[in-house]
Biotite code that builds the C-alpha atoms (Angstrom):
import biotite.structure as struc

atoms = struc.array([
    struc.Atom([0.040, 0.014, -0.014], chain_id="A", res_id=1, res_name="MET", atom_name="CA", element="C"),
    struc.Atom([1.681, 3.193, -1.137], chain_id="A", res_id=2, res_name="PRO", atom_name="CA", element="C"),
    struc.Atom([1.411, 6.190, 0.981], chain_id="A", res_id=3, res_name="TYR", atom_name="CA", element="C"),
    struc.Atom([2.245, 9.702, -0.451], chain_id="A", res_id=4, res_name="VAL", atom_name="CA", element="C"),
    struc.Atom([2.426, 12.856, 1.733], chain_id="A", res_id=5, res_name="SER", atom_name="CA", element="C"),
    struc.Atom([2.466, 15.889, -0.398], chain_id="A", res_id=6, res_name="LEU", atom_name="CA", element="C"),
    struc.Atom([3.170, 19.294, 1.254], chain_id="A", res_id=7, res_name="ARG", atom_name="CA", element="C"),
    struc.Atom([2.411, 22.416, -0.707], chain_id="A", res_id=8, res_name="VAL", atom_name="CA", element="C"),
    struc.Atom([2.496, 26.162, -0.017], chain_id="A", res_id=9, res_name="VAL", atom_name="CA", element="C"),
    struc.Atom([-1.108, 27.499, -0.155], chain_id="A", res_id=10, res_name="GLY", atom_name="CA", element="C"),
    struc.Atom([-4.298, 25.967, -1.016], chain_id="A", res_id=11, res_name="LYS", atom_name="CA", element="C"),
    struc.Atom([-5.256, 23.636, -3.872], chain_id="A", res_id=12, res_name="LEU", atom_name="CA", element="C"),
    struc.Atom([-8.598, 23.407, -5.381], chain_id="A", res_id=13, res_name="THR", atom_name="CA", element="C"),
    struc.Atom([-10.670, 20.143, -5.247], chain_id="A", res_id=14, res_name="ARG", atom_name="CA", element="C"),
    struc.Atom([-10.116, 19.695, -8.887], chain_id="A", res_id=15, res_name="GLN", atom_name="CA", element="C"),
    struc.Atom([-6.395, 20.120, -8.566], chain_id="A", res_id=16, res_name="GLN", atom_name="CA", element="C"),
    struc.Atom([-6.262, 17.537, -5.736], chain_id="A", res_id=17, res_name="LYS", atom_name="CA", element="C"),
    struc.Atom([-8.380, 15.133, -7.812], chain_id="A", res_id=18, res_name="ILE", atom_name="CA", element="C"),
    struc.Atom([-5.978, 15.432, -10.800], chain_id="A", res_id=19, res_name="GLN", atom_name="CA", element="C"),
    struc.Atom([-2.776, 15.101, -8.534], chain_id="A", res_id=20, res_name="ILE", atom_name="CA", element="C"),
    struc.Atom([-4.194, 11.918, -6.873], chain_id="A", res_id=21, res_name="ALA", atom_name="CA", element="C"),
    struc.Atom([-5.157, 10.419, -10.259], chain_id="A", res_id=22, res_name="LYS", atom_name="CA", element="C"),
    struc.Atom([-1.690, 11.108, -11.744], chain_id="A", res_id=23, res_name="GLU", atom_name="CA", element="C"),
    struc.Atom([0.159, 9.867, -8.629], chain_id="A", res_id=24, res_name="PHE", atom_name="CA", element="C"),
    struc.Atom([-1.874, 6.762, -8.519], chain_id="A", res_id=25, res_name="SER", atom_name="CA", element="C"),
    struc.Atom([-1.408, 6.036, -12.227], chain_id="A", res_id=26, res_name="GLU", atom_name="CA", element="C"),
    struc.Atom([2.305, 6.434, -12.092], chain_id="A", res_id=27, res_name="THR", atom_name="CA", element="C"),
    struc.Atom([2.506, 4.141, -8.982], chain_id="A", res_id=28, res_name="LEU", atom_name="CA", element="C"),
    struc.Atom([0.416, 1.536, -10.894], chain_id="A", res_id=29, res_name="GLU", atom_name="CA", element="C"),
    struc.Atom([2.490, 1.877, -13.925], chain_id="A", res_id=30, res_name="LYS", atom_name="CA", element="C"),
    struc.Atom([5.908, 2.018, -12.571], chain_id="A", res_id=31, res_name="VAL", atom_name="CA", element="C"),
    struc.Atom([5.593, -0.081, -9.355], chain_id="A", res_id=32, res_name="ALA", atom_name="CA", element="C"),
    struc.Atom([2.746, -2.200, -10.146], chain_id="A", res_id=33, res_name="GLY", atom_name="CA", element="C"),
    struc.Atom([0.573, -1.035, -7.314], chain_id="A", res_id=34, res_name="LYS", atom_name="CA", element="C"),
    struc.Atom([-3.226, -1.010, -7.862], chain_id="A", res_id=35, res_name="PRO", atom_name="CA", element="C"),
    struc.Atom([-4.582, 2.605, -7.914], chain_id="A", res_id=36, res_name="LYS", atom_name="CA", element="C"),
    struc.Atom([-7.025, 1.832, -5.224], chain_id="A", res_id=37, res_name="ASN", atom_name="CA", element="C"),
    struc.Atom([-4.368, 0.852, -2.786], chain_id="A", res_id=38, res_name="ALA", atom_name="CA", element="C"),
    struc.Atom([-2.586, 4.287, -2.909], chain_id="A", res_id=39, res_name="THR", atom_name="CA", element="C"),
    struc.Atom([-3.252, 6.810, -0.242], chain_id="A", res_id=40, res_name="TYR", atom_name="CA", element="C"),
    struc.Atom([-2.374, 10.454, -0.693], chain_id="A", res_id=41, res_name="LEU", atom_name="CA", element="C"),
    struc.Atom([-2.457, 13.106, 2.008], chain_id="A", res_id=42, res_name="VAL", atom_name="CA", element="C"),
    struc.Atom([-2.422, 16.837, 1.006], chain_id="A", res_id=43, res_name="PHE", atom_name="CA", element="C"),
    struc.Atom([-0.695, 19.043, 3.636], chain_id="A", res_id=44, res_name="ASP", atom_name="CA", element="C"),
    struc.Atom([-1.557, 22.630, 2.623], chain_id="A", res_id=45, res_name="GLU", atom_name="CA", element="C"),
    struc.Atom([0.735, 25.051, 4.537], chain_id="A", res_id=46, res_name="VAL", atom_name="CA", element="C"),
    struc.Atom([0.209, 28.823, 4.640], chain_id="A", res_id=47, res_name="GLU", atom_name="CA", element="C"),
    struc.Atom([3.090, 30.719, 2.949], chain_id="A", res_id=48, res_name="LYS", atom_name="CA", element="C"),
    struc.Atom([3.966, 32.507, 6.152], chain_id="A", res_id=49, res_name="GLU", atom_name="CA", element="C"),
    struc.Atom([4.896, 29.080, 7.757], chain_id="A", res_id=50, res_name="ASN", atom_name="CA", element="C"),
    struc.Atom([7.505, 28.352, 5.103], chain_id="A", res_id=51, res_name="TRP", atom_name="CA", element="C"),
    struc.Atom([11.149, 29.376, 4.953], chain_id="A", res_id=52, res_name="ALA", atom_name="CA", element="C"),
    struc.Atom([14.171, 28.740, 2.855], chain_id="A", res_id=53, res_name="GLN", atom_name="CA", element="C"),
    struc.Atom([17.366, 29.196, 4.704], chain_id="A", res_id=54, res_name="GLY", atom_name="CA", element="C"),
    struc.Atom([16.776, 32.357, 6.751], chain_id="A", res_id=55, res_name="GLU", atom_name="CA", element="C"),
    struc.Atom([14.104, 33.876, 4.460], chain_id="A", res_id=56, res_name="ASN", atom_name="CA", element="C"),
    struc.Atom([10.442, 33.530, 5.308], chain_id="A", res_id=57, res_name="LEU", atom_name="CA", element="C"),
    struc.Atom([8.220, 33.272, 2.198], chain_id="A", res_id=58, res_name="PHE", atom_name="CA", element="C"),
    struc.Atom([5.198, 34.932, 3.894], chain_id="A", res_id=59, res_name="GLY", atom_name="CA", element="C"),
])
């Protein structure tokens, strides 16, 4: 059972999440032979102000 944790800055629309889940699942099925219905994907949407690169905050 594949488990994918995806962390992104900002919000995704429902349609974007559906498309991302579809493509991740299809890739895992094609490349690793994992059935699409066995793949779990978690979206972690983080506000920009909570991200930093080095000493620089994005928000």
